[in-house]
C-alpha positions as a Markdown table, in Angstrom:
| # | Residue | x | y | z |
|---|---|---|---|---|
| 1 | Unk | 17.3 | -24.8 | 15.1 |
| 2 | Unk | 19.5 | -21.9 | 15.8 |
| 3 | Unk | 18.6 | -18.5 | 14.5 |
| 4 | Unk | 20.6 | -18.5 | 11.3 |
| 5 | Unk | 19.4 | -22.0 | 10.4 |
| 6 | Unk | 15.8 | -21.0 | 11.0 |
| 7 | Unk | 16.3 | -18.0 | 8.8 |
| 8 | Unk | 17.6 | -20.1 | 6.0 |
| 9 | Unk | 14.7 | -22.5 | 6.3 |
| 10 | Unk | 12.2 | -19.7 | 6.3 |
| 11 | Unk | 13.8 | -18.1 | 3.3 |
| 12 | Unk | 13.8 | -21.4 | 1.4 |
| 13 | Unk | 10.0 | -21.7 | 2.0 |
| 14 | Unk | 9.3 | -18.1 | 1.0 |
| 15 | Unk | 11.4 | -18.3 | -2.1 |
| 16 | Unk | 9.6 | -21.5 | -3.2 |
| 17 | Unk | 6.3 | -19.9 | -2.6 |
| 18 | Unk | 7.3 | -16.9 | -4.6 |
| 19 | Unk | 8.7 | -19.0 | -7.5 |
| 20 | Unk | 5.8 | -21.4 | -7.7 |
| 21 | Unk | 2.8 | -19.2 | -6.7 |
| 22 | Unk | 3.9 | -15.6 | -7.5 |
| 23 | Unk | 1.5 | -15.7 | -10.5 |
| 24 | Unk | -1.4 | -15.8 | -8.1 |
| 25 | Unk | -1.1 | -12.1 | -7.3 |
| 26 | Unk | -4.3 | -10.8 | -8.8 |
| 27 | Unk | -3.4 | -7.2 | -9.4 |
| 28 | Unk | -3.1 | -7.7 | -13.1 |
| 29 | Unk | -5.5 | -10.5 | -13.7 |
| 30 | Unk | -8.6 | -9.7 | -11.6 |
| 31 | Unk | -9.0 | -5.9 | -11.7 |
| 32 | Unk | -12.8 | -6.0 | -12.1 |
| 33 | Unk | -13.2 | -7.9 | -8.7 |
| 34 | Unk | -10.7 | -5.6 | -7.0 |
| 35 | Unk | -12.5 | -2.4 | -8.1 |
| 36 | Unk | -16.0 | -3.7 | -7.5 |
| 37 | Unk | -15.2 | -4.8 | -3.9 |
| 38 | Unk | -14.2 | -1.3 | -2.8 |
| 39 | Unk | -17.8 | -0.3 | -3.1 |
| 40 | Unk | -18.3 | -1.0 | 0.6 |
| 41 | Unk | -16.6 | 2.2 | 1.5 |
| 42 | Unk | -17.9 | 4.1 | -1.6 |
| 43 | Unk | -14.5 | 4.3 | -3.3 |
| 44 | Unk | -15.3 | 4.0 | -7.1 |
| 45 | Unk | -12.5 | 2.8 | -9.3 |
| 46 | Unk | -10.2 | 2.2 | -6.4 |
| 47 | Unk | -7.6 | -0.5 | -7.2 |
| 48 | Unk | -6.0 | -1.1 | -3.8 |
| 49 | Unk | -4.4 | 0.4 | -0.7 |
| 50 | Unk | -0.6 | 0.9 | -0.4 |
| 51 | Unk | 1.3 | 0.9 | 2.8 |
| 52 | Unk | 4.4 | -0.4 | 4.7 |
| 53 | Unk | 5.1 | -3.2 | 7.2 |
| 54 | Unk | 8.1 | -3.0 | 9.5 |
| 55 | Unk | 10.2 | -5.9 | 10.7 |
| 56 | Unk | 12.8 | -5.3 | 13.3 |
| 57 | Unk | 16.5 | -6.2 | 12.9 |
| 58 | Unk | 19.0 | -6.2 | 15.7 |
| 59 | Unk | 22.7 | -5.1 | 15.4 |
| 60 | Unk | 24.3 | -1.9 | 14.4 |
| 61 | Unk | 24.0 | -2.0 | 10.6 |
| 62 | Unk | 20.5 | -0.3 | 10.6 |
| 63 | Unk | 20.9 | 1.6 | 13.8 |
| 64 | Unk | 19.4 | 1.1 | 17.3 |
| 65 | Unk | 15.8 | 0.9 | 16.0 |
| 66 | Unk | 16.7 | -0.6 | 12.7 |
| 67 | Unk | 14.2 | -2.6 | 10.7 |
| 68 | Unk | 13.4 | -3.7 | 7.2 |
| 69 | Unk | 10.4 | -2.3 | 5.3 |
| 70 | Unk | 7.9 | -4.1 | 3.1 |
| 71 | Unk | 5.8 | -2.1 | 0.7 |
| 72 | Unk | 2.5 | -3.8 | 0.0 |
| 73 | Unk | -0.6 | -3.2 | -2.0 |
| 74 | Unk | -3.8 | -4.9 | -0.7 |
| 75 | Unk | -7.4 | -5.2 | -1.8 |
| 76 | Unk | -10.6 | -4.6 | 0.1 |
| 77 | Unk | -10.3 | -8.0 | 1.8 |
| 78 | Unk | -6.8 | -7.4 | 2.9 |
| 79 | Unk | -5.3 | -9.8 | 0.3 |
| 80 | Unk | -1.9 | -8.9 | -1.1 |
| 81 | Unk | -1.8 | -7.7 | -4.7 |
| 82 | Unk | 1.8 | -6.5 | -5.0 |
| 83 | Unk | 4.7 | -6.8 | -2.6 |
| 84 | Unk | 8.2 | -5.3 | -2.6 |
| 85 | Unk | 10.3 | -6.4 | 0.4 |
| 86 | Unk | 13.7 | -6.1 | 2.0 |
| 87 | Unk | 14.2 | -2.3 | 2.1 |
| 88 | Unk | 16.2 | -0.8 | 5.0 |
| 89 | Unk | 14.4 | 1.6 | 7.3 |
| 90 | Unk | 17.2 | 4.1 | 6.6 |
| 91 | Unk | 15.6 | 4.7 | 3.2 |
| 92 | Unk | 12.8 | 7.2 | 2.9 |
| 93 | Unk | 9.4 | 5.6 | 2.0 |
| 94 | Unk | 9.1 | 7.8 | -1.1 |
| 95 | Unk | 12.5 | 6.6 | -2.4 |
| 96 | Unk | 11.4 | 3.0 | -1.9 |
| 97 | Unk | 8.2 | 3.6 | -3.7 |
| 98 | Unk | 9.8 | 5.2 | -6.7 |
| 99 | Unk | 12.1 | 2.1 | -7.1 |
| 100 | Unk | 9.3 | -0.5 | -6.8 |
| 101 | Unk | 7.9 | -2.5 | -9.7 |
| 102 | Unk | 4.5 | -1.0 | -8.9 |
| 103 | Unk | 5.7 | 2.5 | -9.6 |
| 104 | Unk | 7.6 | 1.6 | -12.7 |
| 105 | Unk | 4.6 | -0.4 | -14.0 |
| 106 | Unk | 2.5 | 2.7 | -13.8 |
| 107 | Unk | 4.9 | 5.5 | -14.7 |
| 108 | Unk | 7.3 | 3.8 | -17.2 |
| 109 | Unk | 5.8 | 0.8 | -18.8 |
| 110 | Unk | 2.2 | 2.1 | -18.3 |
| 111 | Unk | 0.8 | -1.4 | -18.2 |
| 112 | Unk | -0.9 | -0.8 | -14.8 |
| 113 | Unk | -3.9 | 1.3 | -13.8 |
| 114 | Unk | -4.7 | 2.1 | -17.4 |
| 115 | Unk | -8.3 | 0.8 | -17.3 |
| 116 | Unk | -11.5 | 2.7 | -17.9 |
| 117 | Unk | -12.4 | 5.9 | -16.0 |
| 118 | Unk | -15.4 | 6.1 | -13.8 |
| 119 | Unk | -17.9 | 8.9 | -14.4 |
| 120 | Unk | -19.2 | 10.6 | -11.3 |
| 121 | Unk | -22.7 | 12.1 | -11.1 |
| 122 | Unk | -21.4 | 15.6 | -11.1 |
| 123 | Unk | -19.6 | 15.1 | -14.4 |
| 124 | Unk | -16.1 | 14.6 | -13.0 |
| 125 | Unk | -14.3 | 11.4 | -13.9 |
| 126 | Unk | -12.0 | 9.2 | -11.9 |
| 127 | Unk | -9.1 | 7.2 | -13.5 |
| 128 | Unk | -8.1 | 4.0 | -11.8 |
| 129 | Unk | -6.2 | 4.9 | -8.6 |
| 130 | Unk | -4.8 | 3.5 | -5.4 |
| 131 | Unk | -4.8 | 5.0 | -1.9 |
| 132 | Unk | -1.6 | 5.6 | 0.0 |
| 133 | Unk | -0.5 | 7.1 | 3.3 |
| 134 | Unk | 0.9 | 10.6 | 3.7 |
| 135 | Unk | 4.5 | 9.3 | 3.4 |
| 136 | Unk | 3.8 | 8.8 | -0.3 |
| 137 | Unk | 3.6 | 11.6 | -2.9 |
| 138 | Unk | 0.2 | 12.7 | -4.2 |
| 139 | Unk | -0.1 | 11.6 | -7.8 |
| 140 | Unk | -3.0 | 11.3 | -10.3 |
| 141 | Unk | -3.1 | 7.5 | -9.5 |
| 142 | Unk | -2.0 | 7.6 | -5.9 |
| 143 | Unk | -4.3 | 9.5 | -3.6 |
| 144 | Unk | -3.0 | 10.5 | -0.1 |
| 145 | Unk | -4.9 | 12.1 | 2.7 |
| 146 | Unk | -5.4 | 15.9 | 3.1 |
| 147 | Unk | -2.9 | 17.3 | 5.6 |
| 148 | Unk | -3.1 | 20.6 | 7.5 |
| 149 | Unk | -0.5 | 23.2 | 6.6 |
| 150 | Unk | -0.6 | 24.5 | 10.1 |
| 151 | Unk | -2.2 | 23.5 | 13.5 |
| 152 | Unk | -4.8 | 26.3 | 13.2 |
| 153 | Unk | -6.2 | 25.2 | 9.9 |
| 154 | Unk | -9.4 | 23.2 | 10.0 |
| 155 | Unk | -10.8 | 20.8 | 7.4 |
| 156 | Unk | -14.1 | 21.3 | 5.6 |
| 157 | Unk | -16.7 | 18.7 | 4.9 |
| 158 | Unk | -15.1 | 17.4 | 1.7 |
| 159 | Unk | -11.7 | 16.9 | 3.3 |
| 160 | Unk | -13.2 | 15.2 | 6.4 |
| 161 | Unk | -15.3 | 12.9 | 4.2 |
| 162 | Unk | -12.2 | 11.9 | 2.1 |
| 163 | Unk | -9.9 | 11.4 | 5.1 |
| 164 | Unk | -12.5 | 9.3 | 6.9 |
| 165 | Unk | -12.8 | 6.9 | 4.0 |
| 166 | Unk | -9.1 | 6.9 | 3.5 |
| 167 | Unk | -8.4 | 6.0 | 7.1 |
| 168 | Unk | -10.8 | 3.0 | 7.0 |
| 169 | Unk | -9.1 | 1.8 | 3.8 |
| 170 | Unk | -5.6 | 2.2 | 5.2 |
| 171 | Unk | -6.6 | -0.1 | 8.1 |
| 172 | Unk | -6.7 | -3.0 | 5.5 |
| 173 | Unk | -2.9 | -2.8 | 5.2 |
| 174 | Unk | -2.4 | -3.2 | 9.0 |
| 175 | Unk | -4.9 | -6.1 | 9.0 |
| 176 | Unk | -3.0 | -7.8 | 6.1 |
| 177 | Unk | 0.4 | -7.6 | 7.9 |
| 178 | Unk | -1.2 | -8.8 | 11.2 |
| 179 | Unk | -2.4 | -12.0 | 9.4 |
| 180 | Unk | 1.1 | -12.6 | 8.0 |
| 181 | Unk | 2.6 | -12.2 | 11.5 |
| 182 | Unk | 0.1 | -14.5 | 13.0 |
| 183 | Unk | 0.7 | -17.2 | 10.4 |
| 184 | Unk | 4.4 | -16.8 | 10.2 |
| 185 | Unk | 5.3 | -16.2 | 13.9 |
| 186 | Unk | 9.1 | -16.1 | 13.1 |
| 187 | Unk | 8.4 | -12.6 | 11.6 |
| 188 | Unk | 7.3 | -11.3 | 15.0 |
| 189 | Unk | 10.7 | -11.8 | 16.4 |
| 190 | Unk | 13.6 | -9.4 | 16.0 |
| 191 | Unk | 15.9 | -10.7 | 13.3 |
| 192 | Unk | 19.6 | -10.8 | 14.0 |
| 193 | Unk | 21.9 | -8.8 | 11.8 |
| 194 | Unk | 23.7 | -11.9 | 10.5 |
| 195 | Unk | 20.4 | -13.3 | 9.2 |
| 196 | Unk | 19.6 | -10.3 | 6.9 |
| 197 | Unk | 21.1 | -12.0 | 3.8 |
| 198 | Unk | 18.4 | -14.7 | 4.2 |
| 199 | Unk | 15.4 | -12.4 | 4.4 |
| 200 | Unk | 12.9 | -13.0 | 1.6 |
| 201 | Unk | 12.6 | -10.6 | -1.2 |
| 202 | Unk | 9.9 | -10.2 | -3.8 |
| 203 | Unk | 9.4 | -8.7 | -6.3 |
| 204 | Unk | 2.3 | 16.4 | -4.9 |
| 205 | Unk | 1.1 | 17.3 | -8.4 |
| 206 | Unk | -1.9 | 19.3 | -9.6 |
| 207 | Unk | -3.6 | 16.4 | -11.4 |
| 208 | Unk | -3.5 | 14.4 | -8.2 |
| 209 | Unk | -5.1 | 17.2 | -6.3 |
| 210 | Unk | -7.9 | 17.6 | -8.8 |
| 211 | Unk | -8.7 | 13.9 | -8.8 |
| 212 | Unk | -8.6 | 13.7 | -5.0 |
| 213 | Unk | -10.9 | 16.7 | -4.7 |
| 214 | Unk | -13.4 | 15.1 | -7.1 |
| 215 | Unk | -13.4 | 11.9 | -5.0 |
| 216 | Unk | -13.7 | 13.9 | -1.8 |
| 217 | Unk | -16.8 | 15.7 | -3.3 |
| 218 | Unk | -18.3 | 12.3 | -4.1 |
| 219 | Unk | -17.6 | 10.9 | -0.7 |
| 220 | Unk | -19.1 | 14.0 | 1.0 |
| 221 | Unk | -22.4 | 13.5 | -1.0 |
| 222 | Unk | -22.5 | 9.8 | -0.1 |
| 223 | Unk | -22.1 | 10.6 | 3.6 |
| 224 | Unk | -25.0 | 13.0 | 3.5 |
| 225 | Unk | -27.3 | 10.3 | 2.1 |
| 226 | Unk | -26.6 | 8.0 | 5.0 |
């Protein structure tokens, strides 16, 4: 098949999978399993890890290094829980995030991440949350890594413990996209600009700082016990 025909065929398969099997995303239906399985990296009440995958597109529409971005939430086994695809790389990640159904489901309809809080041994409590890379905003339900304000600043024990666990968790997103590329090898090629219409589509605040600090304290204590 030529490139355009291959894109159309691939899109037809993806659309059928989405139409028939989209209900199998477990983010709304199996929260207990999702939260429980993050115990292997001592992340109580964690509901997933959020990141981006990048898929190259040739031509001039998106620039010389143009690509399309896919925002994905994965669980502790690297399984997809929520996907929002087809965003041009010319958009800022935060802008994509704030337009996704995941963000709207938490901030507007409030039907996501509204489960019970987890009580830590020191008296602090953790609401349900997800982890995200530094390109995302720090929110009460989206915890990003600590970043240095300048090169001379050094992290303390708490920040190091949190960032270490955060880095391990973020690796799950890369693993999930690597599996997709291995299974659907067409995605590993650079898409031509004329094929873009066939690409599949799916569907810092103070509170965030306080919650992240509480989790960092917990992780620091866990690391001392090991």
